[in-house]
C-alpha positions in Angstrom: 8.8 10.8 -12.5 11.6 11.5 -14.9 10.9 11.9 -18.6 12.8 8.7 -19.4 10.9 6.6 -17.0 8.3 5.3 -19.5 11.1 4.1 -21.8 12.8 2.4 -18.9 9.5 0.8 -17.9 8.9 -0.6 -21.4 12.4 -2.1 -21.3 11.8 -3.8 -18.0 8.4 -5.2 -19.2 10.0 -6.6 -22.2 12.8 -8.1 -20.1 10.2 -9.7 -17.8 8.3 -11.2 -20.8 11.4 -12.8 -22.3 12.8 -14.0 -19.0 11.6 -17.5 -19.7 13.6 -17.9 -22.9 16.6 -15.6 -22.0 20.0 -17.2 -22.1 21.7 -14.8 -19.6 20.6 -14.0 -16.1 21.9 -11.5 -13.5 22.5 -12.2 -9.8 23.1 -9.1 -7.6 25.1 -8.8 -4.4 23.1 -6.2 -2.4 24.0 -5.2 1.1 22.5 -2.9 3.7 24.9 0.0 3.9 23.2 2.6 6.0 20.1 3.2 8.2 18.9 6.7 9.0 16.2 7.2 11.6 14.7 9.9 13.7 14.7 7.5 16.7 17.9 7.5 18.8 18.4 4.3 20.8 22.1 4.9 21.5 22.8 5.4 25.2 19.9 3.5 26.7 20.1 0.5 24.4 23.6 0.8 22.9 24.7 1.6 19.4 22.6 0.4 16.5 24.1 -2.6 14.6 24.1 -3.4 10.9 25.5 -6.8 9.8 25.4 -9.3 7.0 24.2 -12.8 7.7 24.9 -15.6 5.2 26.8 -15.8 2.0 27.0 -13.0 -0.7 24.0 -13.3 -3.0 21.7 -14.5 -0.2 21.3 -10.9 1.0 20.3 -11.4 4.6 20.9 -8.0 6.0 20.2 -7.2 9.7 19.6 -4.0 11.5 19.1 -3.9 15.3 18.7 -0.8 17.5 17.6 -2.4 20.8 14.0 -1.5 20.3 13.3 -2.9 16.8 15.1 -5.5 14.7 14.9 -5.8 11.0 16.0 -8.7 8.8 15.9 -7.9 5.1 15.8 -10.6 2.4 16.1 -9.1 -1.1 14.9 -10.8 -4.3 14.8 -9.5 -7.9 11.1 -8.6 -7.5 10.5 -7.5 -4.0 12.1 -6.5 -0.7 11.0 -8.9 2.1 11.7 -8.3 5.8 11.2 -9.6 9.3 10.4 -6.9 11.8 10.8 -7.8 15.5 9.2 -5.5 18.1 11.4 -5.8 21.3 9.2 -3.3 23.3 6.3 -3.9 25.7 4.0 -1.9 23.5 2.4 -2.4 20.1 3.9 -0.6 17.1 2.4 0.2 13.7 3.8 0.3 10.2 2.3 3.4 8.4 2.0 2.0 4.9 0.5 5.0 3.2 3.6 7.0 4.0 6.1 4.3 3.0 8.2 4.6 -0.2 10.7 2.8 -2.3 13.5 4.8 -4.2 15.0 2.9 -7.1 18.5 2.8 -8.5 17.8 5.9 -10.6 16.5 8.0 -7.7 12.8 7.7 -8.6 10.4 7.4 -5.6 7.6 4.9 -5.8 4.5 4.3 -3.6 4.4 0.8 -2.3 2.0 -2.0 -1.3 2.8 -4.9 0.9 2.0 -8.6 1.3 -1.7 -9.4 1.4 -2.9 -6.3 -0.6 -4.8 -7.3 -3.7 -3.2 -6.0 -6.9 -6.5 -4.6 -8.0 -6.5 -2.5 -4.8 -3.0 -1.2 -5.2 -4.0 2.4 -5.5 -6.3 2.4 -2.4 -5.3 3.5 1.1 -3.7 0.8 3.2 -4.4 0.4 6.9 -1.3 0.2 9.2 0.1 -3.2 10.2 0.1 -3.7 13.9 3.0 -5.6 15.6 2.1 -6.6 19.2 4.6 -6.3 22.0 7.6 -8.7 21.9 6.5 -10.3 18.6 7.5 -10.2 15.0 5.9 -10.1 11.5 7.1 -11.1 8.0 6.1 -8.9 5.1 7.2 -7.8 1.6 7.4 -4.4 -0.1 6.3 -4.1 -3.8 6.4 -0.8 -5.8 2.9 0.0 -6.9 3.9 0.9 -10.4 5.8 -2.4 -10.8 2.4 -4.3 -10.7 0.8 -4.7 -14.1 -2.1 -6.5 -15.7 -1.8 -8.0 -19.2 -5.0 -9.1 -21.0 -5.3 -12.0 -23.5 -5.0 -15.7 -23.4 -1.7 -15.7 -21.4 -2.5 -12.5 -19.5 -2.9 -11.9 -15.8 -1.3 -10.0 -13.0 2.5 -9.8 -12.7 5.3 -7.9 -11.1 8.2 -6.1 -12.7 11.7 -6.8 -11.3 13.4 -4.2 -9.2 16.5 -4.5 -11.3 17.1 -6.0 -14.8 17.3 -9.8 -14.5 17.6 -11.3 -17.9 18.7 -10.8 -21.6 19.2 -12.8 -24.7 23.0 -12.8 -24.4 25.6 -12.7 -21.7 27.4 -9.7 -23.2 24.2 -7.7 -23.4 23.3 -8.5 -19.8 26.8 -7.6 -18.6 26.5 -4.2 -20.3 23.2 -3.6 -18.5 24.2 -4.6 -15.0 27.5 -2.7 -15.0 25.4 0.5 -15.0 23.8 -0.5 -11.7 26.9 -1.6 -9.6 27.6 1.0 -7.0 24.1 2.5 -7.1 21.7 2.3 -4.2 18.1 1.3 -3.4 16.3 2.9 -0.5 13.2 2.1 1.6 11.4 4.6 3.7 9.4 2.8 6.4 7.5 5.0 8.9 6.9 3.2 12.3 4.6 4.5 15.0 6.2 4.1 18.4 4.3 5.3 21.5 2.1 7.6 19.3 5.2 9.1 17.6 5.9 8.3 14.0 9.6 7.4 13.5 11.0 7.3 9.9 13.4 4.5 9.1 15.3 4.9 5.9 17.2 1.8 4.8 19.9 2.2 2.1 21.0 -0.9 0.2 24.1 -0.7 -2.0 24.5 -2.8 -5.2 28.0 -4.1 -4.5 28.4 -6.4 -7.5 26.6 -8.3 -10.2 27.3 -11.6 -11.8 25.8 -12.8 -15.1 25.4 -16.4 -15.8 
């Protein structure tokens, strides 16, 4: 991790703590811009398709390659998705090899829905998707999960991007640094005993402060 990461992390924690009393909040327009994969469906299944579904700000991004289909739903704190298996065989998501790369190019190990926060550093078994079925899941960077002791403590999640500040001007100066940057997700999928890497690149197209 880069040397400035601890400072950035402290800033994000403070932002999360004051979110309840902040007067300015950011809303990001994030779109799926590219998908790289070692699997080639073109020819037999046609060209892969990337499209946007819904209005800007809703961030429903769809990728289909004829074998698998992904629907991504991005929030300030996690990346949720629907994965549809269009094949007649089971597939597996290899979570221990999955990763999230933030807007500053820093790679993070991830956990997913159902993993207890206290077990976030443990090995994760693969998720099995039966033939012609789908699952809903979410990706959370491991080091974005924190525990705060005390009367009002407990488990929490840091946002993927800055979400709030005391003033609109301050928030605008923060978010303008992120517009044009990308977020990436590496999701290894085992297909017919072969692990295929899917790398999803999401571009931060715009940001609005309210």
